[in-house]
C-alpha positions as CSV (number, residue, x, y, z in Angstrom):
1,M,-21.8,100.9,141.0
2,L,-19.2,99.4,138.7
3,D,-16.8,96.8,140.1
4,Q,-14.4,97.2,137.3
5,S,-11.0,98.6,137.2
6,F,-10.3,101.2,134.5
7,S,-6.5,100.8,134.1
8,Q,-4.4,101.5,131.0
9,E,-3.6,97.8,130.8
10,N,-7.3,96.9,130.7
11,F,-8.1,99.4,128.0
12,K,-5.1,98.1,126.0
13,K,-6.4,94.6,126.2
14,I,-9.9,95.7,125.0
15,F,-8.3,97.7,122.2
16,E,-6.1,94.7,121.0
17,I,-9.1,92.3,121.1
18,E,-11.1,94.7,119.0
19,N,-8.2,95.1,116.6
20,R,-8.0,91.3,116.1
21,R,-11.6,91.3,115.2
22,G,-11.1,94.1,112.6
23,N,-13.1,96.7,114.5
24,F,-10.7,99.7,114.2
25,E,-10.4,102.9,112.3
26,K,-7.5,102.6,109.8
27,T,-7.0,106.3,109.7
28,F,-6.2,106.2,113.4
29,Y,-2.8,104.7,112.6
30,S,0.1,106.4,110.9
31,D,1.4,105.5,107.5
32,Q,4.6,104.2,109.2
33,F,2.5,101.8,111.3
34,H,0.8,100.5,108.2
35,R,4.2,100.1,106.4
36,L,5.7,98.2,109.4
37,S,2.6,96.0,109.6
38,G,3.2,95.1,105.9
39,E,6.8,94.4,106.6
40,L,6.0,92.2,109.6
41,K,3.5,90.2,107.5
42,K,6.1,89.6,104.8
43,Q,8.7,88.6,107.4
44,R,6.3,86.1,109.0
45,A,5.7,84.6,105.5
46,I,9.4,84.3,104.9
47,I,9.9,82.5,108.2
48,K,7.0,80.2,107.5
49,A,8.4,79.4,104.0
50,F,11.9,78.8,105.4
51,K,10.5,76.3,108.0
52,G,8.3,74.7,105.3
53,K,11.3,74.0,103.1
54,G,13.0,72.1,105.8
55,G,15.3,75.0,106.8
56,Q,17.4,73.5,109.4
57,D,20.0,76.2,109.5
58,D,19.6,77.5,113.0
59,D,21.7,80.6,112.3
60,S,19.6,81.7,109.4
61,L,16.4,81.0,111.2
62,A,17.6,82.9,114.3
63,K,18.5,85.9,112.0
64,L,15.1,85.9,110.4
65,I,13.4,85.8,113.9
66,D,15.6,88.6,115.1
67,E,14.6,90.7,112.1
68,K,11.0,90.0,112.9
69,K,11.5,91.1,116.5
70,E,13.1,94.4,115.4
71,I,10.1,95.1,113.2
72,E,7.7,94.3,116.1
73,K,9.6,96.7,118.3
74,A,9.5,99.5,115.8
75,K,5.8,98.9,115.2
76,K,5.0,99.0,118.9
77,K,6.8,102.4,119.2
């Protein structure tokens, strides 16, 4: 017998681990998901560049991070 729990959360964890490894079918995701993934990647690069240039303006950094969080929320939907 199996002593494992088959919950939605466990399947989600397995799915996310496989995604990080690159083991997923790209056609499974919608075009909007791919677009948001690209936007999220760009936003992370902007934040990294801002921090690398010595960006000490807390308001600007907070705004960039808030924009990133909004993109993440839209992607998760």
